[in-house]
Steps between C-alpha positions, in 0.01 A plus 500: 500500500705754308579839643557805296855632504689803382297788355171319545565489872523875489174510322340273770597741774398801289153334453484441870584869572247607222225295662577642839467854340189379321342390823573842657355667198182281544496619860529864389217462239283340776580792736422757236169327416402495870609863539281615210210274626506636860645855432254723697495765225408250229249322716334829596468599131357166387282404785119499467238278331520679168870566492684349201713193586701469179820633659479234772476216239857589393609523855360147582681365194819652634454339838442158337799547261733597791399189698545282194843650425618429857387133470672462155819664637513244776463202262764658270746510796433144570551392139826688473641349819384153436580520128162356426396509134137455597499797738694718255263413219206567721659827605543601135144407420360711794718794408371484146135480616549790750678707226209450262241582765704810597510619136124440467432685825727792392324525170156491676610764746643726233188472282267560803704773669284781381184301580611449855561876545169581318301268719629671813447849355141405406445370854626817664301728253180307585573519872580878471177560315309305769681692785613180676716687755674198648649377172567863389707576811704177451599602146567860577713420795701230331554673167499858631239591241138629473227495242511400131596667179134569431406604862797639681469577872421856588769693669772241417861591575734537202713192602192270515435306172175347399448137605478359144865610448591385850352156439692455168830604663451276802415181303767557233762508777359167644487335158859603420621316813325189385648542152857553611479193735367294220777599251773422752357159577455418129863571439618282790280212384648505157850465658367223727356306207834519312699381808265216580506361145886525480541328829229233418679416172841490675367254755358271226827507311706418812273196558524384143882523518496276811 
């Protein structure tokens, strides 16, 4: 069996290090997804039978993607160490699929960002009009807000904003976290695909020479 030498040996170890970093990034994505899923502030705002669950759909996708990235990173490490064309080819295909899914999820999230916020605002407005004190207290404590633009709370302090604005600011900050993590992982995946194909071709050429 031919072994890669010279510069390709360097690529082999770079790919191994990349996959280790990729695995750690998958772990980080999984941790962020679990944090968003079990964050007491987020859960308290979106609990209830009529609460919108669009936000959590994106979070569940993030958890699934993080788990998949960790698994793919492990197989990529094995492929680099064993110099296996099969494992490296599978690794490249998995990265390509994950990259496509991530782009699709990113486009979906970007196009539906305003809808997610609007759904939560509508839920709060309905709850506020119905005087559901339990839900109102959760929103007001978490977001440091009170009332709506149309019906502000009486005797509100100057530093207290309306809850529609508070909801928008809160979920924008959460969605930006997801967006930044996704962009970072997309960049790393492109590098990984390049390295895996270069190493795969080098392994094939070394075997043909022998």
